[in-house]
C-alpha positions, 0 to 999 in steps of 0.5 A, a space after each residue: 821044208 820037203 813034202 813027200 808024195 805019201 803025205 796025201 794020197 789022191 784019197 785024201 786030196 779028194 776028201 779034203 776038197 769034198 770037206 772044204 766044199 762043205 765048209 764053203 756055205 754058212 747053212 752047211 756049216 750051221 748042219 756040221 756044227 748043230 749034228 756035231 752036238 747030236 743028230 736031228 731032223 731035218 725040221 728041226 734043223 731047218 728051224 734052228 737055222 733059220 731055213 726053209 726045208 727046201 733049202 735044208 733038204 738041198 744042203 743035207 743032199 750036198 752033205 750026204 754025197 760029201 759023205 759027211 752026214 748019213 741018214 737013218 730012217 726011222 719010221 716015216 721020218 729020217 734023222 741025220 748024223 755026222 758020218 764019221 766020229 773024226 767029223 766032230 774033232 776036226 770041226 772042234 779043232 778048226 773052231 780053234 784056228 786063228 785066221 789073219 785076214 789081209 785088210 781090204 781083201 775081204 771087203 765088199 762084193 770084191 771078195 773072192 774069199 768067201 
C-alpha cells in the first residue's frame, strides 16, 4: 500500500485530531449523538445526559472550540446544533464500525485505550 502526501493535508489532520479529542470523552460523545438528532438547549442536554449544567457548559465550550458545534442565540437563551452537515452522517458511520479489542488490553485501571 502506498500513501500519498496529498491524501491528508495538515488541515485534514488537525480536523481529525479535534474530532478524535471530542470523541475521547463520553459526555461529549453523548452531546454529539444528541445533537445529531436535533438542536437542543444546554439545560435539556444536561438533563438528558445526567450531568450538571456546569459540566455541560464546559463540554459545549470544548466542542465549540473544536469547531463541531455552534451556539445560536435565541432571546435570553442559546441553543446548540452541529456545526457542519457532514458531522451527523460521519457519526452514523462511526456507529457502524465494529472494533476487536485485544483480550486483557482494556481491563481495569491499566487500560490506556480509554
